[in-house]
C-alpha positions as CSV (number, residue, x, y, z in Angstrom):
1,M,0.1,0.2,0.1
2,N,1.5,3.6,-1.1
3,T,1.3,6.2,1.5
4,G,1.3,9.1,-1.3
5,L,3.8,10.6,1.5
6,S,7.6,11.7,0.4
7,I,8.7,11.5,4.1
8,P,12.5,12.6,4.2
9,S,14.6,9.8,5.4
10,K,16.4,12.0,8.1
11,G,16.8,15.4,9.7
12,A,18.3,17.1,12.9
13,L,14.4,16.7,13.9
14,D,11.7,13.9,13.4
15,F,8.9,15.7,14.3
16,V,8.2,19.1,15.3
17,S,4.9,20.4,17.1
18,L,3.3,23.7,16.9
19,G,0.5,24.1,19.9
20,A,0.0,25.3,23.2
21,L,1.6,24.0,26.6
22,V,-0.9,24.0,29.4
23,H,-1.0,22.2,32.6
24,R,-4.2,20.1,34.0
25,L,-5.3,19.7,37.4
26,D,-6.4,16.5,38.0
27,P,-8.2,15.6,41.5
28,G,-8.7,11.8,40.2
29,V,-12.2,9.9,40.7
30,V,-13.5,13.0,42.8
31,P,-15.4,15.5,41.2
32,F,-14.2,19.1,41.3
33,R,-16.6,20.8,43.5
34,K,-15.4,18.5,46.3
35,A,-11.6,18.2,45.5
36,Q,-9.1,18.9,48.0
37,E,-5.7,17.8,46.3
38,C,-4.8,17.9,42.4
39,R,-2.3,16.2,40.5
40,I,-0.2,18.4,37.9
41,H,0.0,17.3,34.0
42,V,2.0,19.0,31.5
43,S,-0.1,18.5,28.2
44,G,-1.2,20.1,25.3
45,G,-3.0,18.3,22.3
46,E,0.0,19.0,20.0
47,F,2.8,18.9,22.9
48,N,1.4,15.3,23.4
49,C,2.4,13.7,20.3
50,A,5.8,15.0,20.6
51,A,6.4,14.2,23.9
52,N,5.3,10.7,23.3
53,L,7.4,10.4,20.3
54,A,10.6,11.3,22.2
55,D,10.2,9.5,25.1
56,G,7.9,6.3,24.1
57,F,9.6,5.6,20.9
58,G,13.2,7.6,21.1
59,M,12.7,10.3,18.2
60,K,14.2,13.6,18.2
61,T,11.4,15.8,18.8
62,G,10.4,19.8,19.2
63,I,7.8,21.9,20.8
64,V,7.3,25.3,18.9
65,T,5.1,27.4,21.6
66,A,4.9,30.4,24.3
67,I,6.3,30.1,28.1
68,V,5.8,32.5,30.9
69,D,8.6,33.4,32.9
70,Y,6.7,32.7,36.4
71,P,6.8,29.4,38.4
72,V,3.7,27.7,36.5
73,G,6.1,28.3,33.5
74,E,9.2,26.9,35.1
75,L,7.2,23.9,36.0
76,I,5.7,23.4,32.5
77,D,9.5,23.8,31.3
78,R,11.0,21.4,33.5
79,A,8.0,18.6,32.4
80,V,8.9,19.5,28.5
81,R,12.5,19.3,28.8
82,A,12.2,15.6,31.1
83,M,9.8,14.4,28.5
84,G,12.9,14.8,25.9
85,V,11.3,17.3,23.6
86,K,13.6,20.5,22.5
87,P,11.8,23.7,23.1
88,F,11.2,26.5,20.5
89,Y,9.9,29.1,23.0
90,K,8.1,33.1,22.3
91,R,8.8,34.2,26.3
92,F,6.6,36.3,27.8
93,G,6.6,37.7,31.1
94,H,4.4,37.7,33.9
95,N,2.8,41.0,35.5
96,G,2.1,39.6,38.9
97,V,-1.4,39.8,38.8
98,N,-3.3,39.0,35.4
99,G,-1.1,37.2,33.3
100,P,-0.1,36.4,30.3
101,N,-0.6,33.0,31.4
102,M,-0.1,29.2,31.0
103,A,-3.4,27.8,30.5
104,T,-5.0,25.4,33.0
105,V,-7.1,22.6,32.2
106,Y,-9.7,21.2,35.0
107,S,-10.4,17.4,34.5
108,D,-11.8,14.9,36.7
109,R,-11.7,11.6,35.6
110,G,-14.8,10.2,36.8
111,F,-16.0,6.8,37.5
112,G,-18.2,4.1,36.4
113,V,-21.7,5.9,34.8
114,R,-20.2,9.4,35.8
115,P,-18.9,10.5,33.1
116,P,-15.3,12.5,33.3
117,V,-15.4,16.5,32.9
118,V,-13.4,18.9,31.2
119,F,-13.4,22.9,31.4
120,Y,-10.6,25.6,31.2
121,N,-9.2,28.6,32.2
122,R,-7.5,30.2,29.3
123,A,-8.0,33.7,30.2
124,N,-5.0,35.8,28.8
125,E,-3.2,32.8,27.8
126,A,0.6,33.2,26.4
127,A,-0.2,30.9,23.3
128,G,-3.1,32.8,22.0
129,L,-0.7,36.2,21.6
130,L,1.3,34.4,19.4
131,K,1.5,35.7,16.1
132,A,3.3,35.3,12.6
133,G,6.7,36.6,12.7
134,D,7.2,35.2,16.2
135,F,9.8,32.2,15.2
136,D,13.1,32.0,12.8
137,W,11.0,29.0,11.1
138,R,14.6,28.9,9.0
139,E,16.4,28.1,12.3
140,I,14.2,25.7,13.5
141,F,14.3,23.9,10.5
142,S,17.9,24.6,9.7
143,G,18.9,21.0,10.4
144,G,16.2,19.4,8.6
145,V,12.9,18.1,9.8
146,R,11.0,15.5,8.6
147,W,7.3,15.9,9.7
148,F,5.4,19.1,11.1
149,H,2.2,18.9,13.5
150,S,-0.5,21.0,14.8
151,G,-3.8,21.1,16.0
152,G,-7.5,22.3,16.1
153,I,-7.0,23.2,19.5
154,F,-4.3,25.9,19.1
155,A,-6.2,27.0,15.9
156,A,-9.0,27.9,18.1
157,L,-7.4,30.2,20.8
158,S,-7.3,33.2,19.1
159,G,-7.5,35.4,15.7
160,T,-3.7,34.9,15.4
161,T,-2.9,31.3,16.2
162,P,-4.0,30.0,12.9
163,D,-1.6,32.7,10.8
164,V,1.1,30.9,12.7
165,I,0.0,27.3,11.8
166,V,0.1,28.7,8.2
167,E,3.6,30.1,8.5
168,G,4.9,27.1,10.2
169,M,3.3,24.5,7.9
170,Q,4.5,26.4,4.8
171,A,8.1,26.7,5.8
172,A,8.3,23.0,6.8
173,K,7.1,22.2,3.4
174,A,9.8,24.3,2.0
175,A,12.0,21.9,4.1
176,G,10.6,19.0,2.6
177,A,8.3,18.0,5.6
178,V,5.1,16.0,5.4
179,V,2.7,18.2,7.7
180,S,-0.2,17.1,9.9
181,L,-3.1,18.2,11.8
182,D,-5.3,17.0,14.3
183,L,-8.7,18.2,13.8
184,N,-9.1,18.1,17.9
185,Y,-12.6,19.8,17.2
186,R,-13.5,21.4,20.9
187,A,-17.2,22.9,21.2
188,K,-15.8,24.8,24.2
189,L,-13.1,26.5,22.4
190,W,-14.9,27.1,19.2
191,N,-17.9,28.6,21.1
192,V,-15.8,31.7,22.0
193,A,-13.8,31.5,19.3
194,G,-17.2,32.0,16.9
195,G,-18.9,28.8,16.4
196,E,-19.3,26.3,14.0
197,A,-18.8,28.7,11.1
198,R,-15.7,30.4,12.3
199,A,-13.8,27.0,12.8
200,V,-14.7,26.1,9.1
201,A,-12.9,29.3,7.4
202,V,-10.2,29.0,9.3
203,L,-9.4,25.3,9.0
204,D,-10.3,25.1,5.9
205,R,-7.2,27.9,5.0
206,I,-5.2,25.7,7.2
207,L,-6.3,22.2,5.7
208,R,-4.6,23.2,2.5
209,H,-1.6,22.8,3.5
210,V,-1.8,19.7,5.0
211,D,-1.1,16.1,4.0
212,V,-2.2,13.8,7.0
213,L,-5.2,14.3,8.6
214,V,-6.7,13.0,12.3
215,G,-10.4,13.4,13.2
216,N,-13.1,11.5,14.1
217,E,-17.1,12.0,12.1
218,E,-17.6,14.9,14.4
219,D,-14.4,16.4,13.9
220,L,-14.9,16.3,10.3
221,Q,-18.7,17.1,10.3
222,K,-17.8,20.3,12.2
223,G,-14.6,21.3,11.6
224,L,-14.9,20.8,8.0
225,G,-18.2,21.8,7.2
226,I,-19.0,18.5,5.4
227,P,-22.4,16.6,5.9
228,G,-22.3,13.2,7.7
229,P,-22.7,9.7,6.5
230,E,-25.8,8.8,4.5
231,V,-25.9,5.3,6.3
232,A,-25.6,5.5,10.4
233,A,-23.2,3.7,11.7
234,K,-24.5,0.8,13.6
235,S,-22.3,1.1,16.6
236,K,-19.2,3.5,17.4
237,L,-17.1,0.8,16.7
238,D,-18.5,0.6,13.1
239,P,-15.9,2.4,10.5
240,G,-18.6,2.6,7.6
241,A,-19.6,5.7,8.6
242,F,-16.1,7.4,8.8
243,F,-15.6,6.2,5.4
244,G,-18.5,7.0,4.1
245,M,-17.5,10.8,4.5
246,I,-14.0,10.4,2.9
247,D,-14.8,11.5,-0.5
248,N,-16.3,14.5,0.7
249,V,-13.1,15.0,2.5
250,I,-10.7,14.8,-0.9
251,K,-13.1,16.1,-2.7
252,K,-12.8,19.4,-0.6
253,H,-8.8,19.0,0.1
254,P,-7.5,16.9,-2.6
255,Q,-4.2,16.9,-1.9
256,I,-4.7,15.0,1.9
257,K,-3.3,11.5,1.5
258,I,-4.4,10.3,4.6
259,V,-7.3,10.3,7.4
260,A,-7.3,8.7,10.1
261,T,-9.3,8.4,13.4
262,T,-9.7,6.1,16.6
263,L,-13.2,4.5,16.9
264,R,-14.5,4.3,21.0
265,E,-17.6,2.9,22.2
266,V,-17.9,4.3,25.5
267,R,-19.8,1.2,27.7
268,S,-18.7,3.2,30.9
269,T,-16.2,5.7,32.0
270,N,-14.1,2.9,32.8
271,R,-14.9,0.3,29.9
272,H,-14.5,1.2,26.6
273,G,-14.4,-0.8,23.6
274,W,-11.6,0.2,21.2
275,S,-10.6,0.3,17.5
276,A,-8.9,2.7,14.6
277,V,-9.1,2.8,11.0
278,A,-7.2,5.2,8.3
279,W,-8.0,5.9,4.6
280,V,-4.4,5.8,3.2
281,N,-4.2,7.1,-0.3
282,G,-7.4,5.5,-1.6
283,E,-7.1,2.3,0.4
284,T,-8.5,1.4,3.7
285,C,-6.8,-0.2,6.9
286,I,-9.0,-1.1,10.1
287,A,-7.1,-2.2,13.3
288,P,-8.3,-4.9,15.8
289,T,-10.7,-4.4,18.3
290,A,-9.9,-4.3,22.1
291,E,-11.8,-4.3,25.3
292,L,-10.3,-1.5,27.7
293,D,-10.2,-0.8,31.3
294,V,-9.6,2.7,31.1
295,Y,-7.7,4.5,34.2
296,D,-7.6,8.0,32.6
297,R,-8.9,8.8,28.7
298,I,-7.5,11.8,28.4
299,G,-4.5,11.7,26.1
300,G,-5.8,8.6,23.9
301,G,-6.4,9.9,21.0
302,D,-2.7,12.1,20.7
303,G,-1.7,8.6,21.8
304,F,-3.1,6.8,18.8
305,A,-2.1,9.7,16.9
306,S,1.7,9.4,18.0
307,G,1.9,5.7,17.6
308,F,0.7,6.2,13.9
309,F,2.8,9.1,12.8
310,Y,6.1,6.7,14.4
311,G,4.9,4.0,12.3
312,L,4.9,5.9,9.2
313,L,8.2,7.7,10.1
314,A,9.9,4.6,10.9
315,G,8.9,3.0,7.7
316,E,6.4,0.3,8.4
317,K,3.6,-0.4,6.0
318,P,0.1,1.7,6.9
319,E,-1.2,-1.3,8.3
320,E,1.4,-1.8,10.4
321,A,1.2,2.0,11.7
322,L,-2.4,2.0,12.5
323,K,-1.8,-1.1,14.8
324,L,0.8,0.7,16.7
325,G,-0.9,4.0,16.8
326,W,-4.0,1.7,18.1
327,A,-1.9,0.0,20.3
328,H,-0.1,2.7,22.1
329,G,-3.3,4.9,22.6
330,A,-4.9,1.7,24.1
331,L,-1.9,1.9,26.5
332,L,-2.1,5.5,27.3
333,T,-5.6,5.2,28.6
334,S,-3.8,2.7,31.6
335,F,-1.3,5.5,32.4
336,P,-2.0,8.7,35.0
337,G,-1.6,12.1,32.6
338,D,-1.8,13.2,29.2
339,V,1.2,11.8,28.3
340,T,3.2,8.2,27.5
341,M,4.7,6.0,30.1
342,A,5.1,2.9,27.1
343,S,8.1,1.8,25.8
344,L,8.5,0.9,22.2
345,S,8.6,-2.6,23.0
346,E,5.4,-2.7,25.5
347,V,3.8,-1.2,22.0
348,R,5.0,-3.9,19.7
349,A,4.1,-6.5,21.8
350,F,0.1,-5.2,22.4
351,A,0.2,-4.4,18.5
352,Q,1.4,-8.0,17.7
353,G,-1.6,-9.4,20.0
354,G,0.3,-9.4,23.5
355,S,-1.7,-9.9,26.9
356,A,-1.7,-8.6,30.3
357,R,-0.5,-11.7,31.6
358,V,2.6,-11.0,34.4
359,Q,5.6,-10.6,33.0
360,R,8.4,-12.4,34.9
């Protein structure tokens, strides 16, 4: 199966992400209104992929983003470096009162019939202040870059962040990199940014530069403004509805070579059916289906995307790359936090049908 991609064989950086860094406050299974303590997870949809590829898959990765020079920014910076990700920062000072700030995400995990709840404080967020011209892309890519990635979350933050994405994508293309986008449609963010019509207009401009697209049926409908499938899916694990939308995606953006997503049937907060699918240059791939016992679902989609990207970067066949993404996303839901604690050998073992039997 030919992917249609021309991935450079080498570069000083295998993968570079552009997006916002955030810190997530996690009280575990306790609802926030009753919480007395929280864990802090450093996250960001775009950063998660770079962190997973560096720490779990041994790749050379970077993150292009904003950082604020105050204690929260220092905490986040330490976590970025601990994951092995090279930062390229636009630095902001903090006035000691109202910012600029590093965004806060609040997310309790839920349990059983009680779903997870996610809400934000992104007031005066430094990443939203980023604008075209803030980064020296020629310097960032000077040693060569193989893959460039961004996402719909960063695109929704302000009127200037889409300009930064387009500028970065154009520079990455000029450097020979493959370009990917995770639509990651978040209704709460786009409602503040202008609603679905605004999302479609913004993302349409960005998608003209994209080779690899990650997004589920809702992402495609609301982010691209295309109609839903003519035939409803029998279940959330049925790939038919997703594949039924691809013709409209490619008609609108014919340069896209790959569209991929996870399939998830939520039986309870802690029990999910899990699969993944990809349309690759006119052909389809479907991953196995697994029953997951979920510890923390946040970051599972980024886990899939990064595992899938790794497979493609490593020269695996698309079917194998999809299985690596599926396996890594599944494993990531078994860890606390948004970024990986898995090793490549664990991912490969699960992708090949490994079990949860004790390893002695």
